[in-house]
MARPA-684297 format. One record per residue (C-alpha): residue number from 1; z negated, x, y. Coordinates in Angstrom, 3 decimals. Example, Ala and Ser with C-alpha at 12.3 -4.5 7.8 and 13.67 -1.06 7.14 Angstrom:
[1,[-7.800,12.300,-4.500]]
[2,[-7.140,13.670,-1.060]]
% end
This chain:
[1,[-65.665,91.816,120.939]]
[2,[-69.203,92.183,120.189]]
[3,[-71.725,93.568,122.649]]
[4,[-72.758,97.182,122.711]]
[5,[-75.943,96.819,121.625]]
[6,[-74.667,95.209,117.997]]
[7,[-71.998,97.736,117.894]]
[8,[-74.653,100.315,117.969]]
[9,[-76.943,98.059,115.620]]
[10,[-74.080,98.144,113.007]]
[11,[-73.518,102.101,113.240]]
[12,[-77.412,102.941,112.521]]
[13,[-77.499,100.489,109.988]]
[14,[-74.372,101.621,108.065]]
[15,[-76.040,105.397,108.245]]
[16,[-78.456,103.828,107.040]]
[17,[-76.933,101.890,103.664]]
[18,[-75.114,105.212,103.219]]
[19,[-78.488,107.142,103.178]]
[20,[-77.440,109.435,106.581]]
[21,[-80.974,108.236,107.208]]
[22,[-82.936,107.635,104.375]]
[23,[-86.613,106.119,104.025]]
[24,[-89.192,107.595,106.248]]
[25,[-86.558,109.261,108.224]]
[26,[-87.456,109.233,111.822]]
[27,[-84.076,107.716,113.621]]
[28,[-83.343,109.788,117.087]]
[29,[-85.268,109.225,120.119]]
[30,[-84.519,106.473,122.843]]
[31,[-83.341,109.252,125.162]]
[32,[-80.946,110.763,122.107]]
[33,[-79.315,107.664,121.336]]
[34,[-78.740,107.093,124.969]]
[35,[-76.775,109.922,125.303]]
[36,[-75.261,109.912,122.008]]
[37,[-73.583,106.294,122.569]]
[38,[-73.486,106.850,126.647]]
[39,[-75.501,103.535,126.975]]
[40,[-78.780,102.640,129.093]]
[41,[-82.256,102.736,127.748]]
[42,[-82.503,98.927,128.134]]
[43,[-79.258,98.605,125.402]]
[44,[-81.222,101.080,123.221]]
[45,[-84.127,99.010,123.185]]
[46,[-82.146,95.778,122.368]]
[47,[-80.916,97.879,119.107]]
[48,[-84.077,99.423,117.963]]
[49,[-85.665,95.762,118.648]]
[50,[-82.744,94.035,116.665]]
[51,[-83.537,96.688,113.522]]
[52,[-87.292,95.989,113.746]]
[53,[-86.600,92.290,113.350]]
[54,[-84.350,92.556,110.667]]
[55,[-87.105,95.014,108.470]]
[56,[-84.722,98.065,108.670]]
[57,[-87.128,99.870,110.686]]
[58,[-90.396,100.107,111.917]]
[59,[-91.765,101.651,115.316]]
[60,[-95.117,103.457,115.592]]
[61,[-96.389,103.747,118.846]]
[62,[-96.441,107.426,120.191]]
[63,[-94.389,108.788,117.000]]
[64,[-90.989,107.039,117.095]]
[65,[-88.539,104.539,114.646]]
[66,[-88.867,105.137,111.068]]
[67,[-86.435,104.319,108.360]]
[68,[-88.192,101.637,106.130]]
[69,[-86.901,101.067,102.105]]
[70,[-84.047,99.798,102.281]]
[71,[-83.649,99.090,98.421]]
[72,[-86.827,97.199,97.740]]
[73,[-86.179,93.508,96.993]]
[74,[-88.268,90.704,99.008]]
[75,[-90.622,88.386,97.213]]
[76,[-91.244,85.461,99.362]]
[77,[-94.587,83.676,97.851]]
[78,[-94.104,80.987,100.079]]
[79,[-90.691,80.057,99.001]]
[80,[-90.440,78.397,95.723]]
[81,[-87.495,80.502,94.367]]
[82,[-86.845,81.551,90.556]]
[83,[-86.377,85.269,89.931]]
[84,[-82.865,85.476,89.510]]
[85,[-82.276,83.316,92.323]]
[86,[-84.031,85.213,94.681]]
[87,[-82.743,88.661,93.565]]
[88,[-79.190,87.190,93.431]]
[89,[-79.346,86.435,97.015]]
[90,[-80.639,90.152,98.126]]
[91,[-77.535,91.637,95.926]]
[92,[-79.557,92.737,93.219]]
[93,[-78.894,92.523,89.288]]
[94,[-82.254,90.806,87.593]]
[95,[-82.430,90.708,83.773]]
[96,[-85.241,89.649,81.704]]
[97,[-85.955,91.029,77.940]]
[98,[-88.090,88.611,75.915]]
[99,[-90.781,90.165,73.879]]
[100,[-92.496,87.077,72.431]]
[101,[-91.116,83.766,72.060]]
[102,[-93.692,80.880,69.953]]
[103,[-95.404,78.294,69.905]]
[104,[-99.001,77.955,69.554]]
[105,[-102.277,75.943,70.171]]
[106,[-103.639,76.949,73.841]]
[107,[-106.820,78.217,74.068]]
[108,[-109.048,76.230,76.144]]
[109,[-107.831,78.183,79.730]]
[110,[-104.460,77.367,78.873]]
[111,[-105.308,73.444,78.175]]
[112,[-107.377,73.363,81.338]]
[113,[-104.722,74.898,83.822]]
[114,[-102.199,72.553,82.220]]
[115,[-104.414,69.818,81.711]]
[116,[-103.223,69.063,78.327]]
[117,[-104.636,66.618,75.792]]
[118,[-105.917,67.158,72.281]]
[119,[-103.407,68.790,69.746]]
[120,[-100.461,69.410,72.519]]
[121,[-99.084,72.692,71.960]]
[122,[-97.515,75.157,74.402]]
[123,[-94.628,77.843,74.104]]
[124,[-96.004,81.191,74.827]]
[125,[-93.252,83.595,76.360]]
[126,[-93.663,87.159,77.389]]
[127,[-90.735,88.560,79.411]]
[128,[-90.179,92.002,81.135]]
[129,[-88.339,91.465,84.072]]
[130,[-86.015,93.888,85.325]]
[131,[-84.456,94.696,88.897]]
[132,[-81.014,96.693,88.727]]
[133,[-82.152,97.950,85.274]]
[134,[-85.492,99.002,85.668]]
[135,[-88.562,97.468,84.891]]
[136,[-90.945,95.540,87.691]]
[137,[-92.487,92.885,86.124]]
[138,[-94.285,91.596,83.325]]
[139,[-94.731,88.091,82.833]]
[140,[-96.539,85.895,80.519]]
[141,[-95.997,82.172,80.706]]
[142,[-97.158,79.114,78.891]]
[143,[-94.894,75.460,78.802]]
[144,[-95.868,72.485,77.116]]
[145,[-93.615,71.769,74.151]]
[146,[-93.605,67.933,74.973]]
[147,[-92.190,68.476,78.029]]
[148,[-89.418,71.001,76.694]]
[149,[-88.732,70.357,73.143]]
[150,[-85.399,72.332,73.183]]
[151,[-86.436,75.440,75.146]]
[152,[-85.326,78.464,72.817]]
[153,[-85.273,82.263,73.686]]
[154,[-81.823,82.441,74.588]]
[155,[-82.841,80.019,77.989]]
[156,[-85.734,82.585,78.685]]
[157,[-83.434,85.516,78.667]]
[158,[-81.726,83.908,81.733]]
[159,[-83.570,81.650,84.417]]
[160,[-86.405,79.628,83.434]]
[161,[-85.998,77.509,86.526]]
[162,[-82.595,76.784,86.249]]
[163,[-83.123,75.684,82.873]]
[164,[-85.970,73.375,83.963]]
[165,[-83.658,71.654,86.847]]
[166,[-81.055,71.485,84.075]]
[167,[-83.019,68.930,82.301]]
[168,[-83.580,66.523,85.378]]
[169,[-86.987,67.978,86.808]]
[170,[-87.786,68.654,90.420]]
[171,[-90.130,71.386,90.612]]
[172,[-92.349,70.664,94.012]]
[173,[-95.210,72.907,93.979]]
[174,[-96.423,76.554,92.888]]
[175,[-100.214,77.210,93.027]]
[176,[-100.547,80.964,93.376]]
[177,[-103.836,83.364,93.247]]
[178,[-103.080,86.793,93.617]]
[179,[-105.049,90.308,93.216]]
[180,[-105.178,93.751,92.620]]
[181,[-105.317,94.957,88.900]]
[182,[-105.165,98.494,87.254]]
[183,[-102.896,98.134,83.891]]
[184,[-104.304,98.801,80.136]]
[185,[-101.673,101.527,78.215]]
[186,[-99.770,98.917,76.831]]
[187,[-98.675,97.220,80.082]]
[188,[-98.393,100.289,81.643]]
[189,[-95.928,101.679,78.733]]
[190,[-94.093,98.393,79.224]]
[191,[-93.528,98.317,83.033]]
[192,[-92.940,102.791,82.864]]
[193,[-95.867,103.159,85.175]]
[194,[-99.048,105.283,84.590]]
[195,[-102.227,103.806,84.022]]
[196,[-103.728,104.809,87.219]]
[197,[-100.875,102.654,89.056]]
[198,[-102.316,100.026,90.671]]
[199,[-100.351,96.545,89.659]]
[200,[-100.425,93.372,92.044]]
[201,[-101.376,90.349,89.622]]
[202,[-100.053,86.772,90.181]]
[203,[-101.421,83.691,88.666]]
[204,[-99.914,80.334,89.359]]
[205,[-99.375,77.002,87.876]]
[206,[-96.136,75.229,88.618]]
[207,[-95.900,71.304,89.477]]
[208,[-93.169,68.932,88.842]]
[209,[-92.352,66.424,91.449]]
[210,[-94.044,63.632,89.093]]
[211,[-97.240,65.725,89.286]]
[212,[-97.007,67.085,85.613]]
[213,[-97.902,70.771,85.397]]
[214,[-94.874,72.334,83.656]]
[215,[-96.463,76.451,83.675]]
[216,[-99.178,78.399,83.672]]
[217,[-97.922,81.989,84.737]]
[218,[-99.155,85.473,84.933]]
[219,[-97.400,88.123,86.155]]
[220,[-97.816,91.811,86.807]]
[221,[-95.634,93.598,89.681]]
[222,[-95.213,97.291,90.035]]
[223,[-94.181,96.643,93.196]]
[224,[-91.615,100.100,92.944]]
[225,[-89.124,97.615,93.859]]
[226,[-90.672,94.765,95.168]]
[227,[-92.244,93.773,98.775]]
[228,[-94.123,90.655,99.405]]
[229,[-93.623,88.142,102.119]]
[230,[-95.898,85.557,103.505]]
[231,[-95.467,83.453,105.917]]
[232,[-98.142,81.869,107.964]]
[233,[-97.759,79.390,110.623]]
[234,[-100.097,77.546,112.950]]
% end
């Protein structure tokens, strides 16, 4: 049989999942939980500590314990996982709408970012990435044609990283910079936000295990359904 603090955890978690307690709601006080479950303060505190550890609630000193948003997907900016892999692992339904798929001569910025030689061409791909049917991100990607001569629009409607790995390539690194940015009217319309809604802009350059640069990507996140996770070690 599970320890009592885990059984209380399961009960509270189920109430949060079923929206008896919703985002921003304050949970009962420690004393109220003691009386409700007939347990000691130590047991209640172990339960609440586990809820905090699991990212389900947040505790504010002097105020109480509040439910966090349980529906937001988490993007780990350190782990190298694709959009589909990351969201499927969290029980979300990802999808992509391809707005642009073309081959062109890169401008000087793209050529520099991908370390291209003269006359090399790139795919220019623009996608809207959806979470559970709602637009969350606009992705603009440039990929060398020489590396992926058989890339198609149909491939880009699914997982880019799965396609790359199916070609026998090993993805090694992604060099990223992240900053806030206000959308123009066109981008705001695509992401179903107002022009006064700040977005998070992430610029990344992807590197294969052999050192080849395989993508230069600019993403715009609305953060309606996404939170970012950074892990620092010492």
